[in-house]
N, C-alpha and C positions, 0 to 999 in steps of 0.2 A: 830503426822505426821509432818515431816519437808520437806522442798522443795527438798532436795537431795533424800530422799526416793521416793518422788513423781516423780521427773524427771527420776530416774533410772527405775522405773516401766513403765513410759510412753514410754521411748525409747524402752524398750523390747516389750511392747504391740504393738507399731507400727511396729517394725521389724518382730516380730513373726506373727502378723496379716497379713502382706503383704506376708510373706513366706507361711503361711498356705493357704491363698487365692490363691496364684499362684499355689499351689499344686492341688487345685480343678480343675484347667484348664486341667489337664491331663485326666479328665473324662468328661469334659463339652462337650455337643453336640455329645456324642458317642452313636451310635445306639445300641451297645451291652451292655450298662450299665444296670446292674441288680438293680431292685428296690424292696426293702422289705417293709413290713408294720409293724409298731410297734403296741403295744397293743391298743393305742388310735386311730389307723387307719391311722396315718400320715406316709408319706414315709420317708425312710432313705436309703442311699447308702454307698458304700465303701468310697466314697469321703468325706462324713460327718465324718465317723469314723477315717479315716486317718488324716484328717485336725485337728480334735480335739486332736488326739494323738500327733501330732507334736507340737501343742500349749502347751499341758500339759508337754511334755518333756522339752521344753525351759523354761517354768515358774518354774517347779520343780528344774531344774538345777540352775537357777539364784536366786530364792527366795524359798528355801526349807521349810521355816517356814510359808509360805502363804497358805491359803486354796484355793481350786479350786472346782468350780461347773460347770458342762457342761451338754449340752442336751443329749449327747450320752453315757456318762460313769459315773461311780459311783463317788459320792462326795469324795473329799480328805480333811480331817480336817487340820486346821492350828492353830498357836498360836501367830502370829504376829499382829493380828488385821486387816490384809488385806485379802480380798477374791476376787479372779478372777472368773468372770462369763462369760462362753464361749458359743457361738453359731457358730459352724464351718461353717454351711451353713444356713443362714436365707433366706428362700425362696426356699426350696428344690423343691417345685412343679415347680417353674420357672426354676430351674437348670435342672431338668430332662426333661423339654420340650424345652431345648435349648434357653431359654430367659435369656439374660445377666443381668437382674435386680435382682440379688441375691447378698448376701454379707457374709463376715466373720466378726463376731462381737466379740469384746473383751471389757468387762467392768471390772472395779476394784472398789471395795468398801473398805472404811476404817471405821471401827466401824459402819457399815451399812449406811454410807454416800457414794453416788456415786462420785468418785473423778477423774476417768479416763474413757474415752470412745474412742474406735477405730472402724470405719466401713470401711472395704475394699471391693470394688466392682471389683473383678478380671476380669469379662467379659467386663468392661468398662475402665479398667486400671486407676481407680480413687479411692481416699480414703479421709477420713476426720477423724480428731481426736481432742480431747480436754481434758484438765485437769484443775482442780480448780486453778484459779489464773494464769494460763499459756496460756490462750486463746484457740481459736478453729482455726484449720488450714485445708486447702483443697489442696490436691495434685493430679496431673495428671501425670502419667508415671514417668519419671525421672526428671521432672521439679521441681524446688524448691517450696514447699508449700507456699500458700498465706493465708492471714487471711480469715477465713470463717465468713460471716456476714449474718444475716437474712435480709429480705426486710423491707422497710419502709411503705409498704402498710397499710393503716389504715381504709379501707372500705371493708366490705365483698363483695360488688358489684364489686370490682376490684381484688378479691382474687382467687387463684388457690387452690382448695380443692382436696386432694388425699386420697385414702383409698386402702386397699389391695383388698377388694371385697365387693359386696353388700350382699352376703350370710350370713356373720357374723352378720350384722344388723338384718336380717330376723330371724336367729337362736336365737338371744337375744331378739326378739320381740321389736326391736327399729328401725324398718325401717322408722319410723317417723323422727328420727334424721337424717338419710341419706337424706330424701326428703327435710327437712327443710334447711339443709346445701346446698344441690344441688340447690335449688331455690334461695338462697340468694347469692351464689358465682358466679363469672363471668364464671368459668370453673371448671369442675369436671373430674378427670381422675383416673383410677385404676392403677396408678404407685405405686404399693404397697410394702409390706414388708419394709425392711430397706431403700430401695431406696427413698421412699416418705419422710422419715425423713432427709435423706441427702439433698433432694431438699429444705426442709424448712431451714435447717442449712446454706445452701449456697445461700439463697435468690432467689431461683427459684420457690418456692411455698410458700404459707402462712399458710396452714393448712394440717395436716396429722392426720388421726384418725383411730383407730382400736378398735372394740368392744370386742375383746378377744385376750389377749397376755399372754405369759409366762415370767417368770423372765428373762431368757436368751435373750428373744426378746427385753427387755427394758433396761438392765443394762448399755449398752454403750451409751444410748441416753441422759440422763440428763446432763452429763458433756459437751458433744458436743453442745447441743442446748443452754444451759445456757451461756456458754462461747461465743457463737455466737450471744448472745443478745436475744435469744428466750426463750421458756418455754417447759417443758415436765411435764404433770400432768395426773392424772386420770380424769374420766369424770366429777367429781365434782370440779375439779380445784386444787386438793391437789397434791403437788410435791411428787411423790412416784413411785417406781417400783414394789410395792406389791399390786396394785389395780386391776390387771387382765384386765385393759383397758388402752388405751393410747391416749393422745391428745398432739400433738405438734403444736405450733403456733409461729409466729414471735413476740409474745408479745403484739403487737398492738391490736390483735383481740381476745386475750384470754378471756376476760370477756364476749364478745358477743358469742363466741363459747361455753363456758361452760354454758352459759345461756340456750343453746339448749341441749347440751349433759346431763347436770345435771338435767333437768326438768323431772319430773315423770308423 
């Protein structure tokens, strides 16, 4: 992997991510939006499918040798060593309820290492992106992006802890983890899905935790959080997007947090 290859893919990831995210706004907060249920019971809409289709078309045109994996469509194999991992609408439940805390996620792996991440929040006109060695950046509207940095908070008693919801902890029989974090942190909020991870990467929260995640939920996160000075790991503190769980921190609180999440 060379810097030119990385920069070219980062530029496309940001451009295509913002384009696909903007496309979802055509369907956002529409009372006539039809919601279907997938086999696993999760919701999906035409906005999810169209946004992923737009992303795939742009990627395949620019980098035809790259592999593509997405939440809504079949995997496309590749031979370049690069794999794009797409979540056209992370937070579909928020989307269908007219809540703007949903995002379009684009992650890129090279030889199974997460090297690029983009999160676009169309309903907030905000986005954040990062790539290995190129920093993490936070943009709003048409303003020039600025460096994204995690906070310097080093005490749990001063931290903001976010999560997508309490039900996941209950489902995984780990409500004890939620309660331990809630008691130790200054503030707990359910600003979930990708939005909570954006808050950590931009210094507005210190901890974001999910007890159950899919590959496409996580692939964009490591490059952004690590380049912003933070961490993304599983509940045992291992940096991975294959652990089915996620912990994002500002780095200062990682050991204390995984001391709670990793306890049996």
